[in-house]
C-alpha positions as CSV (number, residue, x, y, z in Angstrom):
1,X,-91.0,-84.5,-9.2
2,X,-90.2,-86.9,-6.3
3,X,-92.7,-85.0,-4.1
4,X,-95.4,-85.3,-6.7
5,X,-94.7,-89.0,-7.1
6,X,-94.9,-89.7,-3.4
7,X,-98.1,-87.7,-3.2
8,X,-99.7,-89.8,-6.0
9,X,-98.5,-93.0,-4.5
10,X,-99.8,-92.2,-1.0
11,X,-103.1,-91.1,-2.5
12,X,-103.4,-94.4,-4.3
13,X,-102.8,-96.3,-1.1
14,X,-105.4,-94.2,0.7
15,X,-108.0,-94.9,-2.1
16,X,-107.3,-98.6,-2.0
17,X,-107.7,-98.8,1.8
18,X,-110.9,-96.8,1.6
19,X,-112.3,-99.2,-1.0
20,X,-111.3,-102.2,1.0
21,X,-113.0,-100.7,4.2
22,X,-116.2,-100.3,2.3
23,X,-116.0,-103.8,0.8
24,X,-115.3,-105.2,4.3
25,X,-118.4,-103.4,5.7
26,X,-120.6,-104.7,2.9
27,X,-119.2,-108.2,3.5
28,X,-120.1,-108.0,7.1
29,X,-123.6,-107.0,6.3
30,X,-123.9,-109.8,3.8
31,X,-122.7,-112.3,6.3
32,X,-125.4,-111.1,8.8
33,X,-128.1,-111.3,6.1
34,X,-127.2,-114.7,4.8
35,X,-126.0,-116.3,8.1
36,X,-129.2,-118.5,8.1
37,X,-127.8,-120.5,5.2
38,X,-124.5,-121.4,7.0
39,X,-124.2,-124.9,8.5
40,X,-123.9,-124.7,12.3
41,X,-120.3,-125.3,13.6
42,X,-119.8,-128.2,16.0
43,X,-117.5,-126.9,18.7
44,X,-117.1,-130.2,20.4
45,X,-113.8,-132.0,21.0
46,X,-111.9,-133.8,18.3
47,X,-113.1,-137.3,17.9
48,X,-110.4,-139.9,17.5
49,X,-111.1,-142.1,14.6
50,X,-110.2,-145.7,15.5
51,X,-109.1,-146.7,12.0
52,X,-106.4,-144.1,11.3
53,X,-105.1,-144.3,14.9
54,X,-104.2,-148.0,14.1
55,X,-101.1,-146.6,12.4
56,X,-100.2,-144.5,15.4
57,X,-100.9,-147.4,17.8
58,X,-98.6,-149.6,15.8
59,X,-95.8,-147.0,16.3
60,X,-96.4,-146.8,20.0
61,X,-96.9,-150.5,20.6
62,X,-93.4,-151.3,19.5
63,X,-92.0,-149.3,22.4
64,X,-94.2,-151.1,24.9
65,X,-93.4,-154.7,24.0
66,X,-93.2,-156.8,27.1
67,X,-89.5,-157.8,27.6
68,X,-86.8,-158.3,30.3
69,X,-84.5,-155.6,31.4
70,X,-81.7,-156.6,29.1
71,X,-83.8,-158.1,26.3
72,X,-84.9,-156.6,22.9
73,X,-87.7,-157.9,20.8
74,X,-87.0,-159.8,17.6
75,X,-88.5,-156.9,15.8
76,X,-85.9,-154.5,17.3
77,X,-83.0,-156.9,16.5
78,X,-83.9,-157.3,12.9
79,X,-85.3,-153.9,11.9
80,X,-83.1,-151.2,10.8
81,X,-85.4,-148.5,12.1
82,X,-85.4,-148.7,15.9
83,X,-88.5,-147.4,17.6
84,X,-89.0,-145.6,20.9
85,X,-88.5,-142.1,22.2
86,X,-85.4,-140.0,21.7
87,X,-82.9,-139.9,24.5
88,X,-84.0,-136.4,25.4
89,X,-87.5,-137.7,26.0
90,X,-86.2,-140.7,28.0
91,X,-84.4,-138.4,30.3
92,X,-81.0,-138.8,28.7
93,X,-80.7,-142.4,29.7
94,X,-78.9,-143.4,26.5
95,X,-75.3,-144.6,26.9
96,X,-74.2,-142.2,24.2
97,X,-74.0,-138.5,25.0
98,X,-76.8,-136.4,23.7
99,X,-75.9,-134.5,20.6
100,X,-75.4,-130.8,21.4
101,X,-77.8,-128.3,19.9
102,X,-75.5,-126.6,17.5
103,X,-74.8,-122.9,17.6
104,X,-73.8,-121.1,14.4
105,X,-72.5,-117.5,14.7
106,X,-69.7,-117.0,12.2
107,X,-70.2,-115.8,8.6
108,X,-68.8,-119.2,7.4
109,X,-71.8,-120.9,8.8
110,X,-74.1,-119.6,6.1
111,X,-75.2,-122.1,3.5
112,X,-73.2,-121.8,0.3
113,X,-75.7,-121.9,-2.5
114,X,-75.1,-123.8,-5.8
115,X,-78.0,-123.6,-8.1
116,X,-76.1,-124.9,-11.1
117,X,-78.3,-127.4,-13.0
118,X,-77.4,-131.0,-12.2
119,X,-78.9,-134.4,-12.4
120,X,-79.9,-136.6,-9.5
121,X,-77.0,-139.1,-10.1
122,X,-74.5,-136.3,-9.9
123,X,-75.9,-135.1,-6.6
124,X,-76.0,-138.6,-5.2
125,X,-72.3,-139.1,-6.0
126,X,-71.5,-135.6,-4.7
127,X,-72.9,-136.4,-1.3
128,X,-71.7,-140.0,-0.9
129,X,-68.3,-139.7,-2.7
130,X,-67.6,-142.3,-5.4
131,X,-65.8,-144.8,-3.2
132,X,-69.0,-145.5,-1.2
133,X,-71.6,-145.0,-3.9
134,X,-71.6,-148.5,-5.2
135,X,-72.2,-149.9,-1.7
136,X,-75.0,-147.4,-1.2
137,X,-76.8,-148.5,-4.4
138,X,-76.5,-152.1,-3.5
139,X,-77.8,-151.5,0.0
140,X,-80.9,-149.7,-1.3
141,X,-81.5,-152.4,-3.9
142,X,-81.6,-155.1,-1.3
143,X,-83.8,-153.0,1.0
144,X,-86.2,-152.4,-1.9
145,X,-87.1,-156.1,-2.0
146,X,-88.2,-155.8,1.7
147,X,-90.3,-152.8,0.9
148,X,-92.0,-154.5,-2.1
149,X,-92.7,-157.7,-0.1
150,X,-94.3,-155.6,2.6
151,X,-96.5,-153.8,0.0
152,X,-97.6,-157.0,-1.7
153,X,-99.0,-158.3,1.6
154,X,-101.0,-155.2,2.7
155,X,-104.7,-154.4,2.6
156,X,-106.1,-151.3,0.9
157,X,-107.2,-149.9,4.2
158,X,-104.9,-147.0,5.2
159,X,-104.7,-147.9,8.9
160,X,-103.9,-151.6,8.4
161,X,-100.9,-151.5,6.2
162,X,-97.8,-153.0,7.8
163,X,-94.6,-151.5,9.0
164,X,-91.6,-151.6,6.7
165,X,-88.7,-153.5,8.3
166,X,-85.3,-152.9,6.7
167,X,-81.7,-153.9,7.5
168,X,-78.2,-152.8,6.7
169,X,-76.2,-149.6,7.2
170,X,-73.1,-147.8,6.1
171,X,-70.8,-145.5,8.2
172,X,-70.2,-142.1,6.5
173,X,-68.1,-139.7,8.5
174,X,-70.0,-138.9,11.7
175,X,-73.3,-140.4,10.4
176,X,-74.8,-143.8,10.0
177,X,-76.6,-144.1,6.6
178,X,-79.5,-146.5,6.2
179,X,-81.6,-147.3,3.1
180,X,-83.9,-144.6,1.7
181,X,-81.8,-141.7,2.9
182,X,-82.1,-142.1,6.6
183,X,-79.3,-140.5,8.5
184,X,-78.4,-140.9,12.2
185,X,-75.4,-139.4,14.1
186,X,-72.7,-142.0,15.0
187,X,-71.1,-140.5,18.1
188,X,-74.0,-139.0,20.0
189,X,-77.7,-139.7,20.6
190,X,-79.8,-137.4,18.4
191,X,-81.9,-134.8,20.2
192,X,-84.7,-135.2,17.6
193,X,-85.8,-137.6,14.9
194,X,-87.2,-135.4,12.1
195,X,-89.1,-136.5,9.0
196,X,-88.9,-134.0,6.1
197,X,-92.1,-134.3,4.0
198,X,-92.0,-132.8,0.5
199,X,-95.3,-132.6,-1.6
200,X,-94.2,-133.0,-5.1
201,X,-95.1,-133.2,-8.8
202,X,-93.1,-132.5,-11.9
203,X,-90.3,-130.6,-10.2
204,X,-87.5,-133.0,-11.4
205,X,-84.9,-130.3,-12.1
206,X,-85.5,-128.7,-8.6
207,X,-85.3,-131.9,-6.6
208,X,-81.6,-132.6,-7.1
209,X,-80.8,-129.0,-6.1
210,X,-83.0,-129.2,-3.1
211,X,-81.3,-132.5,-1.9
212,X,-77.8,-131.1,-2.6
213,X,-78.4,-128.4,0.0
214,X,-80.8,-129.9,2.5
215,X,-78.9,-133.2,3.3
216,X,-75.7,-131.4,4.3
217,X,-77.8,-128.8,6.1
218,X,-79.5,-131.3,8.4
219,X,-76.3,-133.4,9.0
220,X,-74.6,-130.3,10.2
221,X,-77.4,-129.8,12.8
222,X,-76.8,-133.4,14.2
223,X,-80.4,-134.5,13.7
224,X,-81.6,-138.0,12.9
225,X,-83.6,-137.4,9.7
226,X,-85.2,-138.9,6.6
227,X,-86.6,-137.2,3.5
228,X,-89.9,-138.3,2.0
229,X,-90.9,-137.1,-1.5
230,X,-94.7,-137.5,-1.7
231,X,-95.5,-137.5,-5.4
232,X,-99.0,-137.0,-6.8
233,X,-99.2,-139.6,-9.6
234,X,-102.3,-138.4,-11.6
235,X,-103.6,-135.5,-13.6
236,X,-106.0,-134.2,-10.8
237,X,-105.4,-130.7,-9.6
238,X,-102.5,-130.6,-7.2
239,X,-103.5,-131.1,-3.5
240,X,-100.6,-130.1,-1.3
241,X,-102.3,-130.6,2.1
242,X,-103.6,-134.1,1.1
243,X,-100.1,-135.1,0.1
244,X,-98.7,-133.8,3.4
245,X,-101.2,-136.0,5.3
246,X,-100.1,-139.0,3.2
247,X,-96.4,-138.1,3.9
248,X,-97.0,-138.0,7.7
249,X,-98.7,-141.4,7.7
250,X,-96.3,-143.1,5.3
251,X,-93.2,-141.8,7.1
252,X,-94.5,-143.4,10.4
253,X,-94.3,-146.8,8.6
254,X,-90.5,-146.5,8.6
255,X,-89.7,-144.7,11.8
256,X,-91.2,-143.3,15.0
257,X,-90.5,-139.7,14.1
258,X,-90.7,-137.0,16.8
259,X,-91.9,-134.3,14.3
260,X,-92.5,-133.6,10.7
261,X,-91.1,-130.6,8.7
262,X,-93.2,-129.9,5.7
263,X,-91.0,-128.4,3.0
264,X,-91.5,-126.9,-0.4
265,X,-89.0,-128.4,-2.9
266,X,-88.1,-125.0,-4.2
267,X,-87.1,-123.3,-0.9
268,X,-83.5,-123.5,0.4
269,X,-82.6,-122.3,4.0
270,X,-79.7,-119.8,4.0
271,X,-78.5,-120.2,7.6
272,X,-77.4,-123.3,9.5
273,X,-78.7,-121.6,12.6
274,X,-82.3,-122.2,11.4
275,X,-82.6,-125.3,13.5
276,X,-85.0,-128.0,12.3
277,X,-85.3,-129.7,15.7
278,X,-88.7,-130.4,17.3
279,X,-88.4,-128.3,20.4
280,X,-90.4,-125.2,19.3
281,X,-93.3,-126.6,17.3
282,X,-95.5,-125.6,15.7
283,X,-92.9,-123.6,13.9
284,X,-92.8,-121.5,10.7
285,X,-89.2,-121.6,9.7
286,X,-89.2,-118.7,7.3
287,X,-88.8,-115.0,8.2
288,X,-88.2,-113.9,4.6
289,X,-87.4,-115.1,1.1
290,X,-85.7,-113.6,-1.9
291,X,-88.9,-113.4,-3.9
292,X,-90.3,-110.8,-1.5
293,X,-87.0,-108.9,-0.8
294,X,-86.4,-111.2,2.3
295,X,-89.8,-110.4,3.9
296,X,-92.9,-112.4,4.4
297,X,-96.2,-111.4,2.8
298,X,-98.3,-111.1,6.0
299,X,-97.6,-111.9,9.6
300,X,-99.9,-114.9,9.8
301,X,-98.4,-116.7,6.8
302,X,-97.7,-120.4,7.6
303,X,-96.5,-121.9,4.3
304,X,-93.4,-123.0,2.4
305,X,-91.5,-124.5,5.4
306,X,-93.2,-125.3,8.7
307,X,-93.1,-128.1,11.3
308,X,-95.4,-129.8,13.8
309,X,-94.8,-132.6,16.2
310,X,-96.5,-136.0,15.7
311,X,-98.8,-135.3,18.7
312,X,-99.8,-131.9,17.3
313,X,-100.7,-133.6,13.9
314,X,-103.0,-136.0,15.7
315,X,-104.6,-133.3,17.8
316,X,-105.4,-130.9,14.9
317,X,-106.6,-133.9,12.7
318,X,-103.8,-133.2,10.2
319,X,-104.5,-131.0,7.3
320,X,-107.7,-130.5,5.2
321,X,-108.0,-132.8,2.2
322,X,-110.4,-130.6,0.2
323,X,-108.0,-128.0,-1.3
324,X,-107.6,-129.1,-4.9
325,X,-105.5,-126.6,-6.8
326,X,-103.3,-123.7,-5.7
327,X,-104.1,-121.4,-2.8
328,X,-104.7,-120.8,1.0
329,X,-104.3,-124.3,2.3
330,X,-101.5,-123.0,4.5
331,X,-104.0,-120.5,6.0
332,X,-106.4,-123.3,6.7
333,X,-103.6,-125.2,8.4
334,X,-102.7,-122.3,10.5
335,X,-106.3,-121.8,11.5
336,X,-106.4,-125.3,12.9
337,X,-103.2,-124.7,14.9
338,X,-104.7,-121.6,16.4
339,X,-108.0,-123.2,17.1
340,X,-106.4,-125.9,19.2
341,X,-104.5,-123.4,21.3
342,X,-101.0,-123.8,19.9
343,X,-98.6,-120.8,19.6
344,X,-96.5,-120.6,16.5
345,X,-92.8,-119.7,16.7
346,X,-90.7,-118.2,13.9
347,X,-87.0,-117.3,13.7
348,X,-86.1,-113.6,13.4
349,X,-84.0,-111.8,10.8
350,X,-81.5,-113.5,8.6
351,X,-81.7,-116.8,10.5
352,X,-85.0,-117.5,8.7
353,X,-84.1,-116.4,5.2
354,X,-84.7,-118.7,2.2
355,X,-83.8,-118.5,-1.5
356,X,-86.1,-119.9,-4.1
357,X,-85.0,-122.3,-6.9
358,X,-86.5,-120.6,-10.0
359,X,-85.5,-123.3,-12.5
360,X,-88.6,-125.3,-13.6
361,X,-90.9,-123.2,-11.5
362,X,-94.5,-124.2,-12.4
363,X,-97.5,-123.1,-10.4
364,X,-100.6,-125.2,-10.2
365,X,-103.9,-123.9,-11.4
366,X,-105.7,-122.0,-8.7
367,X,-108.5,-123.4,-6.7
368,X,-111.5,-121.2,-7.7
369,X,-113.5,-121.9,-4.4
370,X,-110.5,-121.7,-2.1
371,X,-111.8,-118.7,-0.2
372,X,-115.2,-120.2,0.4
373,X,-113.5,-123.4,1.7
374,X,-111.3,-121.3,4.0
375,X,-114.3,-119.3,5.3
376,X,-116.1,-122.5,6.3
377,X,-113.0,-124.4,7.4
378,X,-114.0,-124.5,11.1
379,X,-117.0,-126.8,10.4
380,X,-114.6,-129.4,8.8
381,X,-111.8,-129.5,11.4
382,X,-113.1,-132.6,13.2
383,X,-114.1,-134.5,10.1
384,X,-111.7,-133.6,7.3
385,X,-108.0,-134.6,7.7
386,X,-106.3,-137.6,9.1
387,X,-109.5,-139.2,10.4
388,X,-111.4,-139.4,7.1
389,X,-108.4,-139.9,4.7
390,X,-108.3,-142.8,2.2
391,X,-105.9,-143.4,-0.6
392,X,-104.8,-146.5,-2.5
393,X,-101.6,-148.4,-1.7
394,X,-98.8,-146.1,-2.9
395,X,-95.7,-147.2,-4.8
396,X,-92.7,-146.7,-2.4
397,X,-89.2,-146.5,-3.9
398,X,-86.0,-146.3,-1.9
399,X,-83.6,-143.8,-3.5
400,X,-80.1,-143.1,-2.2
401,X,-81.1,-139.7,-0.6
402,X,-84.9,-140.1,-0.1
403,X,-88.0,-142.3,0.0
404,X,-90.3,-141.7,-3.0
405,X,-94.0,-142.3,-2.2
406,X,-96.0,-142.1,-5.4
407,X,-99.7,-142.0,-4.7
408,X,-102.9,-141.6,-6.8
409,X,-104.9,-139.4,-4.5
410,X,-108.6,-138.6,-5.5
411,X,-111.3,-136.3,-4.0
412,X,-112.9,-137.9,-1.0
413,X,-116.7,-138.1,-0.5
414,X,-118.2,-134.7,0.5
415,X,-119.7,-134.8,4.0
416,X,-123.3,-133.7,3.9
417,X,-122.8,-131.5,7.1
418,X,-120.2,-129.3,5.2
419,X,-121.2,-126.2,3.4
420,X,-120.9,-126.8,-0.3
421,X,-118.7,-124.3,-2.1
422,X,-119.5,-125.6,-5.6
423,X,-121.5,-122.9,-7.5
424,X,-121.6,-120.9,-4.2
425,X,-120.5,-117.6,-5.7
426,X,-121.8,-115.5,-2.8
427,X,-119.8,-117.4,-0.1
428,X,-116.7,-117.4,-2.2
429,X,-117.0,-113.7,-2.9
430,X,-117.4,-112.9,0.8
431,X,-114.5,-115.2,1.6
432,X,-112.3,-113.6,-1.0
433,X,-113.0,-110.1,0.4
434,X,-112.3,-111.2,4.0
435,X,-109.0,-112.8,2.9
436,X,-107.7,-109.9,0.9
437,X,-108.7,-107.3,3.5
438,X,-107.2,-109.1,6.4
439,X,-103.9,-109.7,4.6
440,X,-103.6,-106.4,2.8
441,X,-101.4,-104.7,5.4
442,X,-98.8,-107.4,5.0
443,X,-98.2,-106.2,1.4
444,X,-97.1,-102.7,2.5
445,X,-93.5,-103.4,1.6
446,X,-94.5,-103.9,-2.0
447,X,-95.6,-100.2,-2.2
448,X,-92.5,-99.1,-0.3
449,X,-90.4,-100.5,-3.1
450,X,-92.1,-98.3,-5.7
């Protein structure tokens, strides 16, 4: 009986592979036949758009202010978020010792999961402890006035919105807490300053569980960090990559971050040894998740939780803004990373395992032209991303554990040099066949479980 079952199963796999090979061959022939209709790809260097780089220049300018050897600018004296490089990048010149890169080896260093349903207020009090919570709330309320004042005096142009200057802090154990959920080690100079950007919509039961685990996780790694929840505030199809671009730009208004970790709100790391520092970027932090029996779907996957440095984000022109709806934007991002010569890193084994919060798990509607967009992604690399982005002034709210950025993103104007995927059934079909054939081998473990 078992032998017959194995024979049937292996026969089915062989048939599927044979069909896919035929489909791939037909797809290649179709691409040759219809290549004349494709827009030529410009392989020239990435052009730096002067508008969007205004934000990045503002960040750098603060570290180059003319001053005496023992002087600090008025901006540095009054602003909570100090600018400049980390002590590691400055050659360890900080008076405080550099925080050690933590090493976790014992079984006790695994994250203890608690997915019991809980509200945001309960998680806030759980992390801050009741005796300090009132002071935390008051500090954030005072800082919110500074944020609102800054936003009232800004222009609609993305690149010309001002920096947000905040004041005040509270000492909590070995960390200094500042408004909006910004944490900095007290007794050592952090190796890295890490912004965690979370694209978000309607996952309000998952968010408290995510924060309950991630804040202690990053504190234990002795990182300076802040969490930015980037909320899409409209009924348009969800655009994850667009929101991550917004999160990168808006986070730089608060701090000169070294790198950005883009994080799904429903994924929780299981090992403290999965270090979120910036030293091995670009990095895919996940080697497996519970949904897929602690495996990954295919070797080139680059979704759920991944990180890039600020410089890498600029070089690859951020992420594509055209993926409205669920699907393959992470593959498009990884294509940009490979195109610019970066080598992805990934933890091995249990270090990179994640569990998924299944409560309130809603998936966005799929993007029906996603494979066509992916197939023609190279022609948009230089012109779709950070350097063509526009969005209205977002509403920024300082919460005790995070900064909430609520933004009404809309589809941007379609560049006439891009291949149109609307009503382009042929290109989308070829793209779908390419995608499924090239990733099929990554699904072998699904058949092994049969």
